[in-house]
C-alpha positions in Angstrom: -3.3 -18.3 -7.5 0.3 -17.7 -6.8 3.2 -17.6 -9.6 6.9 -18.1 -9.7 8.7 -14.5 -10.3 11.7 -12.8 -10.1 12.4 -9.3 -9.8 15.8 -6.9 -9.6 14.6 -3.7 -8.0 17.2 -0.4 -8.9 16.9 0.7 -5.6 16.1 0.0 -1.9 12.8 1.7 -2.2 11.9 0.0 -4.8 12.5 -3.1 -3.0 10.6 -1.9 -0.4 7.7 -1.1 -3.0 7.6 -4.5 -4.6 7.5 -6.6 -1.3 4.4 -4.3 0.0 2.9 -5.0 -3.5 3.5 -8.7 -2.8 2.2 -8.5 0.7 -1.0 -7.2 -0.8 -1.2 -10.2 -3.3 -0.7 -12.9 -0.3 2.6 -13.3 -0.8 4.9 -13.9 2.7 8.5 -14.3 3.6 8.9 -18.1 5.4 10.9 -16.3 8.7 8.9 -13.2 8.9 5.5 -13.0 7.5 4.6 -10.1 5.8 7.0 -7.6 7.4 9.8 -5.8 5.1 12.9 -7.7 5.3 16.1 -8.0 3.0 15.6 -4.4 1.5 19.4 -4.5 0.6 19.7 -7.2 -1.8 19.6 -7.3 -5.2 16.8 -9.8 -6.3 13.7 -10.9 -5.3 11.9 -14.5 -5.8 8.4 -16.0 -5.5 7.3 -19.4 -5.7 4.1 -21.2 -6.3 3.6 -21.8 -2.6 3.3 -17.8 -1.9 6.6 -17.7 -0.5 9.4 -14.7 -1.1 12.8 -15.6 -1.4 15.7 -13.1 -1.8 19.2 -13.5 -3.4 22.4 -11.4 -4.8 23.4 -13.9 -6.9 23.1 -12.2 -10.8 24.0 -15.8 -12.6 21.1 -17.5 -10.6 18.8 -14.5 -11.4 19.6 -15.1 -14.9 18.9 -19.1 -14.7 16.0 -19.2 -12.3 12.8 -20.2 -13.2 9.9 -17.9 -13.4 8.4 -14.6 -15.2 10.5 -11.4 -14.8 8.6 -8.6 -13.2 8.9 -4.9 -12.9 7.5 -2.5 -10.4 5.0 -0.2 -12.3 3.9 2.7 -10.2 0.8 4.4 -11.2 -0.8 7.8 -10.8 -4.2 8.7 -10.7 -6.5 11.9 -10.2 -9.0 11.8 -7.4 -11.5 14.4 -7.2 -11.3 17.1 -4.3 -14.5 16.9 -2.0 -14.8 19.8 0.0 -17.3 19.1 2.9 -20.2 20.7 3.4 -20.3 24.2 5.0 -22.8 26.6 7.0 -23.1 30.2 7.4 -24.3 31.2 11.0 -23.9 34.5 12.6 -21.4 35.4 10.2 -19.3 32.9 10.8 -18.4 29.3 8.4 -18.9 26.1 10.0 -18.5 22.4 9.0 -22.0 21.3 8.7 -21.2 17.9 10.4 -19.6 20.2 13.4 -22.7 22.0 13.4 -24.9 19.2 13.3 -23.2 17.5 16.1 -23.2 20.4 18.2 -26.7 20.7 18.0 -27.7 16.9 18.7 -26.3 18.1 22.3 -28.4 21.1 22.8 -31.9 20.3 24.3 -34.5 22.2 22.6 -36.6 24.6 24.8 -40.2 23.5 25.6 -42.6 26.6 25.0 
């Protein structure tokens, strides 16, 4: 499941996003679990045991075993779903709010 990988982020934000992506895959820091750490480092590494490590030596990065990965940002489109509304006495209400309010009322017995 876990892989040896190496990553050279271009920015601090990339380092943070990469860590979050790794956390979602189950990777963790040995000392601080799945909390963002070492965001000022130049390189990030993972091993086959699911542990994340870091470094700032470019020569070591180049020699290090593992698949070099990059951060890919994906944008998607989602449909905007508007809530149902009901018009009552010239005013518009959310259907769910109106239903909740009606649940609180007791019917008049005839």
